[in-house]
C-alpha positions in Angstrom: -14.4 -24.6 -13.5 -15.0 -20.9 -13.9 -17.3 -18.6 -12.2 -18.1 -14.7 -12.9 -19.7 -13.1 -9.8 -22.1 -10.5 -10.5 -22.9 -7.6 -8.2 -23.5 -4.0 -8.6 -20.0 -2.7 -7.5 -21.2 -0.4 -5.0 -21.4 -2.4 -1.9 -19.6 -1.4 1.2 -20.7 -3.6 3.9 -21.1 -7.3 4.6 -21.7 -8.2 1.0 -18.7 -6.5 -0.2 -16.2 -8.8 2.4 -18.2 -12.0 1.8 -17.9 -11.7 -1.9 -14.0 -10.5 -1.9 -13.0 -12.9 0.7 -14.8 -15.8 -1.2 -13.5 -15.0 -4.7 -9.8 -14.5 -3.3 -10.1 -18.1 -1.6 -11.9 -19.9 -4.6 -8.6 -18.5 -6.6 -6.2 -20.8 -3.9 -8.4 -23.6 -4.8 -7.8 -23.5 -8.4 -10.9 -22.2 -9.6 -10.8 -19.3 -11.9 -13.0 -16.4 -11.1 -13.9 -13.0 -12.4 -15.8 -10.2 -10.8 -18.3 -8.6 -13.1 -20.1 -4.9 -12.0 -22.0 -2.5 -13.5 -20.5 0.4 -11.3 -17.0 1.5 -10.0 -16.2 2.4 -6.6 -14.3 1.0 -3.3 -15.5 -2.6 -4.1 -13.8 -2.8 -7.5 -11.2 -1.1 -6.4 -10.4 -3.7 -3.5 -11.0 -6.3 -5.9 -8.6 -5.1 -8.3 -5.9 -4.3 -5.6 -6.1 -8.4 -4.7 -6.1 -9.2 -8.1 -8.8 -10.5 -8.8 -10.1 -9.9 -12.6 -12.6 -7.2 -12.7 -15.3 -6.4 -16.0 -17.3 -3.2 -15.8 -20.3 -3.1 -17.9 -21.4 0.9 -16.5 -25.3 1.4 -15.8 -26.1 4.9 -14.7 -29.4 4.3 -13.6 -31.3 1.1 -13.0 -33.7 1.6 -15.3 -30.9 1.4 -18.1 -31.8 -1.5 -19.8 -29.1 -1.0 -22.7 -26.6 -2.9 -20.2 -28.5 -6.3 -20.5 -27.5 -7.3 -23.7 -23.6 -6.2 -23.3 -23.9 -8.3 -20.0 -25.4 -11.1 -21.8 -23.2 -11.2 -24.5 -19.9 -10.8 -22.2 -21.1 -13.8 -19.9 -21.8 -16.2 -23.1 -18.0 -15.2 -24.8 -16.3 -15.5 -21.4 -16.1 -19.5 -21.2 -17.7 -19.4 -17.9 -19.4 -22.6 -16.3 -21.8 -20.4 -13.9 -22.8 -17.1 -12.9 -23.3 -16.1 -9.3 -25.6 -13.2 -8.5 -25.3 -10.8 -5.5 -27.8 -8.2 -4.4 -30.8 -6.6 -5.6 -29.4 -5.0 -8.7 -27.7 -8.2 -10.2 -31.2 -10.2 -9.7 -33.0 -7.4 -11.4 -30.7 -7.7 -14.6 -31.1 -11.7 -14.2 -34.8 -11.2 -15.0 -33.9 -9.9 -18.7 -31.4 -12.3 -19.5 -32.0 -15.5 -17.5 -33.2 -16.9 -21.0 -30.5 -15.9 -22.9 -27.4 -17.1 -21.3 -26.1 -20.2 -21.7 -25.0 -21.1 -18.3 -26.7 -21.8 -14.9 -27.3 -18.4 -12.9 -27.6 -18.4 -9.1 -27.8 -15.9 -6.3 -26.8 -15.6 -2.8 -29.2 -13.9 -0.2 -27.0 -11.7 2.1 -29.8 -10.0 4.0 -33.9 -9.8 4.3 -34.9 -8.5 1.0 -37.8 -6.8 2.4 -36.0 -4.8 4.5 -33.1 -4.0 2.0 -34.7 -0.4 1.3 -36.2 0.2 4.4 -34.7 3.4 4.8 -36.2 4.9 1.6 -40.1 4.3 1.1 -39.9 5.0 -2.8 -37.2 2.4 -3.3 -38.9 0.0 -1.1 -42.2 0.5 -3.1 -40.7 0.1 -6.5 -37.3 -2.5 -5.7 -38.5 -4.6 -3.3 -41.3 -6.0 -5.3 -38.9 -6.5 -8.2 -36.3 -8.4 -6.0 -38.8 -10.6 -4.5 -40.2 -11.4 -8.1 -36.6 -12.1 -9.3 -35.5 -14.2 -6.5 -38.5 -16.3 -7.1 -37.2 -17.1 -10.6 -33.8 -18.4 -9.7 -33.7 -22.3 -9.5 -30.8 -21.9 -6.9 -30.5 -19.8 -4.1 -27.8 -19.9 -1.3 -28.5 -18.3 1.9 -25.7 -17.0 4.7 -27.7 -18.6 7.3 -30.1 -21.3 8.5 -32.5 -18.3 9.5 -32.6 -17.0 6.0 -33.3 -20.2 4.5 -36.6 -20.9 7.1 -37.8 -17.1 6.0 -37.8 -18.1 2.4 -39.5 -21.3 3.0 -42.0 -19.6 4.8 -42.6 -17.1 2.2 -43.1 -20.0 -0.2 -39.8 -20.7 -1.8 -39.1 -24.5 -2.4 -36.7 -25.8 0.2 -34.8 -27.9 -2.3 -33.8 -24.9 -4.4 -31.9 -23.4 -1.1 -28.7 -23.9 0.5 -27.0 -22.5 3.5 -23.5 -21.4 3.5 -22.1 -19.4 6.5 -19.7 -16.4 6.0 -16.3 -17.2 6.5 -13.2 -15.2 7.7 -9.4 -15.9 7.6 -8.1 -17.0 10.8 -4.6 -17.9 9.4 -3.8 -14.3 8.1 -1.4 -12.4 10.1 -3.2 -9.0 10.8 -1.5 -5.8 10.9 -2.7 -3.6 13.9 -1.4 0.0 15.5 0.2 0.5 18.5 -2.7 1.3 20.9 -1.8 5.0 21.6 -1.4 5.5 17.8 -4.8 3.9 17.4 -6.5 6.2 19.6 -4.4 9.1 18.1 -5.9 8.2 14.7 -9.5 8.7 16.1 -8.5 11.7 17.7 -9.1 10.5 21.2 -7.0 10.1 24.2 -6.5 6.5 25.3 -7.4 6.4 29.2 -6.1 2.8 30.7 -8.4 3.4 33.5 -11.6 3.1 31.0 -13.3 0.2 29.3 -14.1 1.0 25.6 -17.3 -0.3 24.0 -17.6 -0.4 20.1 -20.0 -1.0 17.7 -19.1 -1.0 13.9 -22.4 -0.5 11.5 -23.7 1.7 9.0 -26.2 4.2 10.5 -29.4 3.1 9.0 -32.4 2.6 10.9 -32.3 -1.3 10.6 -28.7 -1.5 12.1 -30.6 -0.2 15.5 -27.8 2.2 16.5 -30.4 4.5 18.2 -30.6 1.1 20.3 -27.0 1.2 21.2 -27.0 5.0 22.0 -29.7 4.7 24.6 -27.9 1.8 26.0 -25.0 4.2 26.3 -26.9 6.5 27.8 -28.2 4.1 30.7 -24.5 3.0 31.1 -23.3 6.3 31.4 -25.6 7.5 34.2 -24.5 4.7 36.2 -20.7 4.1 35.2 -17.9 6.5 34.8 -15.3 4.3 33.5 -17.3 2.9 30.2 -16.8 5.0 26.9 -18.3 3.9 23.5 -16.8 4.1 19.9 -19.0 4.1 16.9 -17.6 3.4 13.4 -20.0 3.9 10.6 -21.5 6.4 8.4 -25.3 7.0 6.8 -28.5 8.9 6.8 -29.0 8.4 11.0 -25.7 10.4 11.6 -27.4 14.0 12.4 -30.0 12.0 14.6 -27.1 10.2 16.4 -25.2 13.7 16.9 -28.3 15.1 18.3 -29.2 12.4 20.5 -25.6 12.4 22.0 -25.7 16.1 22.2 -28.9 16.1 24.1 -28.4 13.9 26.6 -24.7 15.1 27.5 -22.5 12.3 26.2 -20.2 13.9 23.9 -17.1 13.2 26.3 -18.5 9.6 26.4 -19.8 8.5 22.9 -17.2 8.9 20.1 -18.5 9.1 16.3 -15.9 8.0 14.2 -17.4 7.9 10.9 -16.6 5.5 8.3 -13.2 3.8 8.2 -12.2 1.8 5.4 -8.6 1.2 6.5 -8.1 -2.5 7.5 -5.4 -1.6 9.8 -7.5 0.7 11.8 -10.2 -1.7 11.7 -8.1 -4.6 13.0 -7.1 -2.4 15.7 -10.6 -1.1 16.5 -11.5 -5.0 16.9 -8.3 -5.4 19.0 -8.3 -2.6 21.6 -12.3 -2.7 22.3 -13.1 -4.3 25.3 -16.8 -5.4 24.2 -18.0 -5.6 20.7 -21.6 -5.0 20.0 -24.7 -4.9 17.3 -27.8 -4.1 17.9 -29.4 -4.6 14.5 -33.3 -5.2 14.1 -32.5 -7.4 11.3 -28.9 -8.9 10.5 -27.4 -12.0 8.1 -24.3 -13.4 9.3 -22.3 -10.3 9.9 -18.5 -10.0 9.6 -18.6 -7.5 12.1 -19.1 -9.9 14.6 -16.9 -12.4 13.1 -13.7 -9.7 12.9 -14.5 -9.1 16.7 -14.2 -13.0 17.1 -11.2 -13.2 15.4 -9.8 -10.4 17.9 -11.2 -12.7 21.2 -13.6 -10.0 21.6 -16.3 -10.5 24.2 -19.5 -9.7 22.2 -23.2 -8.6 23.0 -25.8 -8.9 20.0 -29.4 -9.0 19.0 -30.8 -12.0 18.6 -32.1 -11.3 15.1 -31.1 -13.1 11.8 -28.0 -15.9 11.8 -26.6 -14.0 15.0 -28.0 -17.1 17.4 -26.2 -19.5 14.9 -23.1 -17.7 15.2 -22.9 -17.0 19.1 -24.0 -19.4 22.0 -26.2 -17.4 24.6 -24.5 -17.0 27.7 -21.3 -19.2 26.4 -19.5 -17.1 23.7 -21.3 -14.3 24.1 -24.6 -12.7 24.9 -27.8 -12.1 22.8 -30.4 -9.6 23.8 -34.1 -8.9 22.1 -33.9 -6.5 19.4 -34.9 -2.8 20.6 -34.2 -3.7 24.4 -31.7 -1.2 25.2 -31.7 -1.9 28.9 -30.8 -5.6 28.6 -28.2 -4.6 26.1 -26.9 -1.8 28.6 -27.0 -4.6 31.5 -25.1 -7.4 29.7 -22.5 -4.8 28.3 -21.9 -3.7 31.8 -21.7 -7.2 33.0 -18.6 -7.7 30.7 -17.0 -4.4 31.3 -17.1 -5.3 35.2 -16.0 -8.9 35.0 -12.6 -9.4 33.3 -12.7 -13.0 33.7 -15.9 -13.5 32.1 -15.1 -11.2 29.5 -12.0 -12.9 28.3 -13.3 -16.1 28.7 -16.2 -15.4 26.4 -13.9 -13.9 23.9 -11.7 -16.7 24.0 -14.7 -18.9 23.5 -16.3 -16.9 20.6 -12.9 -17.0 18.8 -12.5 -20.9 19.0 -16.3 -21.2 17.8 -15.8 -19.1 14.8 -12.2 -20.8 14.0 -13.9 -24.1 14.0 -17.0 -23.1 12.0 -16.7 -20.2 10.1 -13.5 -20.1 8.2 -12.6 -19.1 5.0 -11.6 -22.4 3.9 -15.0 -24.0 4.6 -17.0 -21.5 2.9 -14.9 -21.8 -0.3 -14.8 -25.6 -0.4 -18.9 -25.7 0.4 -19.0 -23.1 -2.8 -17.5 -25.2 -5.0 -19.1 -28.4 -4.0 -22.5 -26.6 -4.7 -21.2 -25.1 -8.1 -20.1 -28.3 -9.2 -23.4 -30.2 -8.2 -25.3 -27.3 -10.3 -23.2 -27.2 -13.1 -23.6 -31.1 -13.7 -27.3 -30.8 -13.0 -27.7 -28.2 -15.6 -25.6 -30.4 -18.4 
């Protein structure tokens, strides 16, 4: 079986992690894979470092349709059995080539497509309807949560076209981490053993609700002197986040680090924070939480998307309603003050993720679905 995964190549978030993790583990199960992209970037670089074959057919602008024929010809000559699309740009191109490609094409829904361009009104008005139309033309859609499957059904998609496959994470890999003091030095921070550290790793866009996290920080900072906060991520809300921190006198309590692509630093982040958080308004099945689970981090997150399928509220973490920064602050503070509960919840989250959200389960389930679709289309 040979599978081509088609994605823009400009992704840096959960979709990138999902696709690279999936391809790497499909190869371990003797599936031939190739990555097809329309731009170069960190995504394609990391794929090449993993030894994944990458083909790039450059498309400078979304309305450059000259790539469609090239992509169609490449697929038909590749000897592949199926093409697996990811993201709005791949779905858009699918519209033009679906009747010319000789093998089945499927797509994965990594997010709520109506919110993908929420931070850019022009893009939202143009690209959201196109992606919505393209999704309805696929015969098979994979969703990374049951919540997304139910969302599609409510929007008129056919139930029988949809499969659910949770994101998976590697629990067998031995992770490299920095020494604690070296990690904090890398962030230009001085480690204080009397402090508890609360972290969030998220793109600084409105949908991620980092403003809600900062409001919770402000509430906690007024009540507790021994809790500090670390923000990993970059995006168009950077300036507004900095302004909030400045205006509320939080510069010595909330530390914005920026985008970190180094895996050792990220492993160290999840290893050394005391509480992991995610305050999004919309989510899929976020790796930012799974990576924390792998390090046994106690977690507080919003009750959105697939997060309630990942975390059992009050057992393996706490869930709060999106936008409720007071409750977010309350649960973070509770875990910071109770070492026993924090350790217990971190352990239970680790066990739940290990038993249900492994890369082996993700890869093997994909193979079963590929096999079924290929046979149906012969």
